[in-house]
N, C-alpha and C positions, 0 to 999 in steps of 0.2 A: 491249094486251099480254096474254099468256096466263100465268096463274099456276096451276101444277100443285101441288095440295095433297098431303098425306101419303097420303090414301086413294086417290090416283090421279085424283080428279076435277079438272076444270079450270074456273077462273073467268077471264072476260075483262073487261078494263077499257080505257076509251078514253084514260085519262090516268094519270100516275104516282100511286101511292097509298102511304101509310105502312103499315107492318105492322099497326098498330093499326086503321087504317081498313079494311083487308082483313079483319081478325079480326071487326070490328063488322059488316061486310057478311055474313060467314058466319053469325054468331050473336051477339046481344047478350050472351048468357051466356058465350060463349067470350071475348069481349072483356073481360068483367069479371074473369076469372081468368087472362088472359094475362099472362105475366111477361117474355117476350122472343120473338124470332123466329129462325128458322134459314133463311137465304136461300142456296140453292145450297151447303149444307153449312157456311156460316159463321154463327155466333151473333151476332145484332145486336139493337140496341134496338128496342122497339116503335115508336119515333119515326122509325126508318130508312125512307127513301123507296125504293120499288121502282119502277123506270122501264122495265124490259124483261122479256121472257119469263124466268120464273124458277121454280124449285122452292121452295115455301114450307112450313114447318112452324111452326105456332103453339105455342110452348112455355109450359106451365103449371107450377105448383109440382110436379106429378107427374113432370115431366121433370127430369133431373139439371141441365141448363144453365138451365132455368127456375128451379129451386130456388136455384141459385147467384146469379142476378140478384136474387132476392128477398132472400137473405141478405146480398148485397153492399150492397143498399140499406139494410138494417138496420144494417150496419157504419157507413155514412155518418150515419145518424140517431144512432148512438152517438157518433161524432166530433163532431157538431154539439152534442149535449148536454154532452159533456166540455168543449168550448171555451166554452160558456156558464158552466159552473160553475167551470172552472179556466182562465181566459183565458191564463195563462202556459204551459199545456201545449202541446207541439209535436207535430204530427201526423207520422206516418211512413207506415206502410202498413196497410191494413185489408182483407184478402182474405176471400172466402167459403171455407169448408172443408167437409169432409163433415159434414153435419148441423148446420151453424152458420156462425159467423164469428168473427174476432177483429180487434182494432185495437191497434196498438202506439203508445204515447205516451211522449214524454220528459216525465215528471212523477213525483212521489213515489209510492211504493207505496200501494195502496188496501186498505181493510178491507171487510168485508161490508156494513157500514152505508154506506160510500161508494158501493158498487155499487148499493145500494138507492136512494140519492139520484140517481145518474145515471140509473137506470131510470125514476124518476119524471119526470125532465126529458125523457127520451126519449118518454114518453107525451104530454107537452105538445107536442113537435115533431110527433108523429103527429096529434094533435088539431088542430093549426094547419093541417094539410092543405096543405103547401107543394108547389107544382108543381116537379118536377125537370126542369131544362133542361140541355142539352148545348151546349157551344161549343168551338171550337178556336182555338189561337194558334200562331204560329211560335215557335221555341225561344227567341229573344231576348225576345219579349214575355211568354212563359210564365215565364221567369226573373225578369223585372221584377215580374210579378204576385206570385209567391211570396216574393220578397225584401220587397216592400211589406207582405205579410201576416205577415212574420216567421216563415216556415216553412223553416228551414235544411235539414231532411231532404228536403223536396220539391225545394229548390234543388240538392242533391247528386244526386238522382235525375235531374233534368233535365239536369244537366251531363254525366251519363254517356251521354246520348243523342246521336245524330248532329246536327250543326249545322243540317242541312236538315230536321230532323224537325218535323212538325206535331203538336202535343200537344192532347189532349182534356181538358176539364174538365167537372164537373157542379156545378150550383148548386141549392141548396134553401134558401129563405129567405136568411138572412145568411151561410150557410156555402157555401164553394166549395172543391172538392178536385180535385187532379190525379188523373185516373182514366181508364182505357181503357173502363170499363163492361163489359157493359150494366147499366142500372138501370131500375127501375119508373118510371112516369109521375108518381107523387104519393106523398108520405110517408104519406098516410092509408090506403094499401093495407096497410101493415104494422101490424097491430093486436095481435098476440099474440107476445110475446117475453120472454126472460129472460136476464139476465146471470148466467152460471153460475159464473165464477171469475175470479181475477186472479193473474198470476204475473210473474216477471221474464223478460226475453228480450233478448239482445244485438242491437244494431242490425246487420242483415244476417247474423245468426247467427254473428258473429265475436266471440270472447271478448276480443279486443283493443279492441273498440268499446264504446261506452257501454251500460250496462244500462238497458233501457227497461221500462215497465210495460205488460204485455199484458192486455187485457180480452177474455175469451171470452163468447160468447153464442149463443143459438139462437132461431129465429123460425119461426112457422107462420101460415098464413092462418086456421086454425081453432083455437079454444081447446082443443078435445078433443085435437087432435094435439099441441099444446104440452104439455098435462098428461101425455099418454102418454110424450112424450119425457123430461120431467122425472122421471117415475116410473122410466123406463128408466135414466136417469143415476144415480138414487139406488140402483137395484139393482146397477148395474155397479161402484159403489164397493165393494160387498161382494165383488166378484170381482177387484178390482185386486190384482195380485200384490205390489205394494209394501206394501199394507195387510195382506193375508192372510199374506204371507211372514214378516212381522215378528210378527204375532199367533201364528202357528204355530211361531215360534222356528226358522225355517229359515235366515234370514240377517239381518244387520244392517249398518249403515254407521256409520262414526265420522269426524267432521270432521277429527280430528287425523291420521288415516291418509290420507284424501284422497277426493275425489269420484270415483265410478266404480270404486271398489276395495272391493267388498262382502266382508264376513266371513261365511263359511258356518259356521253353528252345527252341533252334532252331528247334528241331524235332517236339515238340509239337505245336509250332507256325506254322510250315508247314502244319500240319494236320488241324488246325483251319482255316488257309488260304484256303486250298483246299475245306473244307466244306462251308466256307463263299462264295467263288466265285461260287461254284455250286448252292447254294441256291439263291444268288442274280440274277444270269443269268436265273435260272429256273423261278423265280417269274416275272422278268422283261420281258423276251422274250417269255415265254410260257403261263403265267397266267395273263398278262396284268396289272402288278403293275407299279406304278411310284415310284421312290426312293427319300427319303428325308434324310436330315442330320440335326439334331436339337441339341440344347445345352445340356450339361450334368448337368446343374443346372438352377434354376430359382428362382424368388422371391416367397415367401410363398403364395402370393396372387393367383398364378396360380393353386396351389394345393387346395386352399380353394374353388375355383370355382367348382371343381368336387366333393368336400367333402373328397378327399384323406387326406387332412391335418387333418381333425377332426377324421378320422378313423384310419390312419396309421402313424401319426406323430412320435410315439414312435419307429417305425421301420425305420425312415428316419435319414439321416445324415444332421443335421441342422447347418447352419453357422450363427453366431451372434444371437443365440437364447436368449442371455441376454437382447436384446432390447425389448423383449415382456414378460410381466409378465403373471402369470396364470389368473389374473383378465382380462387383455387385451384379452387373448385367448378366455375366456368365452364370453366376449362382442363381440369379433370378429365373433364368430360362429353365433350369432344372426343376424349379418349383412348379412350373406350368406344364411340364411334359406329361404328367399324369392327369388326364382329363377328369378323373374321378375326384380329384381334390383341387382342381384348378380354381373353382369358384371360391373355395375357402381361402386359398392363397391370395386371390385377388382382393378379398376383403381385408386380409390381415397384413399383407406385405406392402406397406406404404412407406415411401421415402419422404421424410420431412425433417427440416432442421428446427432449431429452437424457435424461430419466428413463425413456424407453422407453414412454411413454404412446401409445396409438393411438386413432384415431377409431373408436369402437364404437357399436353400436346394438342395443337390444332388438328381437327379431324381430317384425315385423308379419305374417309368413307363414312357412311351413315349406318351401315348394317348393325354394328354393336348397339347403337342407341335404340334403333327400332326393335331389336330383340327384347330390350328391357321394357319397351312399351307393351309388347306381347306378353311378357312375363308378369306384368303388373296385376293380372287377374288370371284365374284358372280358366282354361278353354277345353271344351269337349269337341268331339269330332263334328258335332253339328255346327260349330262356329267356323269350321274350315271349309274352303280356303279363306284365310284372313289376309286380305291384300292391303298393305300399308304403302302409301305414297307420300313423298316429301319433296318439296323444292329445296334441294340441299346445296348449300354453299360449302365447298371443300377446299383444302389447302394441300398442295404438294410442292416439295422443294425441288423443282426441276433444275437441271443444269442450265446455266445461262446460255450455253451453246445450242441447246435444244429448243429454246423458246422462240416463238414466231407469231407475231400479230395476236390474233384471238384464238388460233388453233392449238397453241400450247402455252399455257399461262400458269401462274403459281396460285391464283385464286380463281375458282370457276364454280358455276352453279349447274346442277343437272336435275333432270326429271327422274329422280331415283325412286325405287320401290322394292319391297321385299314381300314375297308371297309365302305364307306358311301353309303347307299342304299335307294331306295324308298321302301315302304312297300311291293310292288309287287315283288321286287327283292330279298327280304331277304332270302326266303327259298332256292332258287337256289344258291345264293352266299354262304350260310352256307354249303350246300351240297358240293360245290366246295372246300371250306376250308377243309372239312373232306377228300375229295378225294385227295387234295394236301398233307395233312398230311400223309395219308395212302401210297401215292406214295413215300414220303420221307422215311417212315419206311421200305417199301418194298425194296427200293434201298439200304438202309443201312443193310438189312438183319435182321431187328428187329421186323418185323410185327407180328411174332408169340409170342412175349413176352409181349404184351400189353393187357390191359383190358380198357374198356370204362365206364366212370362214369358221369351221369348227376348230377351236383352239384346244389342243390336248396337252396332257402333261408330257414331261420329258423323262422317259423310263431310264435314261442314262444318268439322271440326277435326281433320284428319288428323295434325297434329303431336303429338297426344296419344297416338298409337298406334304400335306397331311394324308394319312391313310396308307394303305398297302397297294401293291400292284393289282391285287384282286379287286380291291375297292374301285380303283380307277378303271379297270377293264369293265366292271359292272356298270358304272355310271356313264362312261363314254359309249358303251354299247346302247344304253338306254337313250342317250341323246341322239345317237345315230339313227336309231329306230324312229324317233320322233321326227327328225328332219326328213328322213326318207318317206315317212307317212305323209308329211306335208307336201312332198314333191319338190323340196327346195333344191336348187342347184348350188352346191357349196363345195369348197375345198377343205382339206384337213391339214393342220399344221402342228407339229410337235413343239413343245416348249413354250406355247403361248397361253396356256391355261392359267387361271388364278391358282394360288397354292391350295385352295380348298375345293376346287372343282373345275370341270371343263366349261367352256362357254361358246356361245354363238356370237361372233363378232361381225357386225355389219360395217363394211369398209367402204371408203370413198377416197378419191384422189383430189388434191387441190389443183389449181391451174398449172402448177409446175410439175405435176405428176407425183408428188409425194403422197403416200397413202396413210390415212389415219383411221382409227376406229371411231365411228360415229355413234353407234348404238350397241349395247352389250346385253346379252341374256345368259345367265349362268345357272348351272345346276350345282347344288351344294348338299352333300349328304353328311358333312362333318361338323359344322359349327353348332348345330342344335345340341350336340353332346357337350361341346366346349362350354356352352352357356346354360346348360341344364334346362333346355326347353322341352316341353312335353305337352301332350293333349290327352284327354281321357277318351278311350275308345268305347265301342258299343258294349264291351264286357266290363267296363269300369276300371280298366287297367291303363297305366301310364305308358304312352308310346312316344317315341321321338318323331317329330315331323320332318318332312323334307322342306328345303327352302329354295326359292328361285330369287336370285338377285337380278334386277333388270332396270333398264331405262326405256322410256317410251319414245322420246325424241332425242335423248342424249344430252350433251352439254350445250347450254344456251349460247355460250360464247362461240364455240366451234360451229354450231349450227348457223349462227348469224354470219360467220365468215364464209361458210359454204353457200349460203343463200346469196350473199353479195356477189360471190364469184360466179355462181350459176346464172344469175340474172343480170350480171354486169351492172349491178346497182339498181336496175329497174325492177324493184320488188313488186310482187302482186299487190293490188290495191289494198286488200284487207290487212296487209302487214305494214303499209307505208305510214310513217309518222305524220306526213302531210299528204292527204289524198286528193285534195282540191285546192287550187289557188285561184282566187277571184281577182280578175284584172279589170278595174274600172278604166274606161277610156280617158276620163279626166276627173278632176276633183268634184265636178258637178254631180257625179254619180256615186259618190262615196256612201251617201245615205242608203241607196238601193243595194250597194255592195254589202253593207253591214246587215241589211235585212236578209239578203241571201245567205250570208254567213250564219246568222242566227237560226235560220231554218235548217241549214245543214247540220249545225251542232246539235240542234234539238233532236235530230234523227241519228246522232252518233257518228257523223262524218267529220273527220279531222280536216279542218279547212283554215286558210289564212287569207288575208287581203293584202295585195301589193299596193301600199299607200304612196309609193314614190311617184314623183311627177315626171316619170320617164315616158317616152313614146311607147305605144302599145306593142309595136313590133319588137322592141328591145325587151319588154317584159315577157313576151311569149318565148323569145329565144332563151332567156335566162331560166324560165320555168322548165323548158325542154332540157337544158343542160343539167338542171338539178333533178331530172327524171321524175317530175311530178306527174301522177297518172292523168289528172284532168285539169284543164284550164277553163274557167268560165269568164268570158268577156261580157261586160255589161256596159251599155250606153243608153242613149235616148230611146231607141227602138225597143230594147229589152225591158227597160223600165216601164214604158207605156203598156207593153203587152204582158208583163209579168213573166217574161222569158229569160233564158240565159243562152248565150252562144257558146257552144261546147267544142273544145279541141281535146283530142285524146293523145296521150303519149304514144309515139311510134307510128302515128297516122298523119301523113302529110296534109291531107285535105281536112278542113273543119267538118265536124259532124253537123254543124248548123244550129239554128235556133230551135229551142223546145221549151215547153212550160217547165218552170222550176220543179213543180211536183213530179213531172215525168222523169226528170233527171234524178231527183232524189229517190224515186222508186227503183230506177235502174241501178244506181250505184249501191244502194243499200242491199239489193238482191245480190249484186256482185260480191259485196263484203260478206253477206250472210253465207253464201255458198262457197266462199274462199276460192273463187275462180282464179286460175293462173293460166298464162299463155303457154 
């Protein structure tokens, strides 16, 4: 057989060979660092046998999938150690993740001391150098094995698989786990690792399930790499918006109010206000949007028209849900399946009791509301594109295990917009939405941190979406043409589209490497019919418009979290709630300090005076710790000359004395141009 390697060279063998044997034949050194193989594009174990002509890539820790096999093996070492120390613990899942791994156990929560004990036991497992072997079982035998081992979560996973499934297991020493692999050949390969933290996690991410204990860790083949990673993790703790945002008094959370419902304090509110005013003025005056203001809740019928009710009801906050039974809901969906009569059904099919209560819901999106703004008057083709923008507060019933700081909350506000277009306008308008989003990212200094993803429907689950396969092929090809014409570097992902159309998702990662969608631009060819939207064309005939759903900057809460982490709290001056702190050398110069403050505020500069009777060095250090962009020291010399002595954040040496009007001219220009480092 002929084996074509990554560099194009070909190796020939007379008999079947394992991936590891081929790696050894290529180089003993390569075999020592090999973690997995890639045969004809499929990632496999090193123990996998190759018996026919194939393309082969030997994966090391330097390859993403090789690193995953390494980390996954360490997750099994963790599970083996936990079962030794806590025999009653139940294993669930333990995947590799970016830069590490985790394993979830049904067991009591753990302290740092507990993690250290588990880590010590893991080192014993590694030192014992257990060979890792793989075997398969039919479903019935796999169930029996896990039942005998007392692993109910594994039994549940197996029960979810087809009856004819053949399941793979990996064994190392006394520990056996249900797992698809791949894994390393021996536990001794994993020498340098660290358990980094422990937290709670619901089984299968569902808050209705039991809370489990999740243990996170990271592992490397070299000690220096592990030390560098741990140093990095320590550093990013100081950029975590959850930590910094509270220290900077931007936001807080209170248990009695509820998870995912942050309270913005005055400083945080000022930042959000600055962003909102910027975005609204930008959209309205430079990009031709009209502004709407719509209700925060509506009758369930509104969401049924678009099908949101039947797709997302579990993620909505519903009021008076007791008025509608499950049987009612099933019958109700039938009434809305026919788009030609959906509007009539929405108007007539109202659930209400004798007191006049109706089934209502807090809005998870704004599009249905803005559609009725459009429908309030008749539009001709001359009115289009009709661009509606709204600063929209939305509500989504996120699982408690999914919520984190400001990045995933239950109430949030976005720079939402919907563009009603003719078919001829859709490409240019979509391109302009991308252009606006990129302008916002550039202004915020975040443009280098994002990736672009075209999110498509899942053809294997067509019932999740409106329209036919032909409809989706048409609109996805149209979006692809637009993105290619822009020259955008993007990936494609099945199953990430909205149920009514594909979208361009602009993605970014937080300091811990978790990826979130920051900005979305969607094409929609279906909802105009559901809401009976039309325009009058040149021939006086009614035509259905196309719709673009988009955000310009995205969610204000998530953007603020992103900004805090990107700038480590040292936000650009134009965004800072306190741009200047005036530091009088003593109380004798308070009058001059107040005069300086009055001039700054007259010119729109956010400033405060440090009235405390502390030494000037102490005041300077505190202002630096609080990441204030500018400090103005005022004393006898400054008062007599009408000057201020300027210190700038991040610059060790003072900028020196200058006339107050010069400083004001400089800082107002910096604010006007939204300069960022």
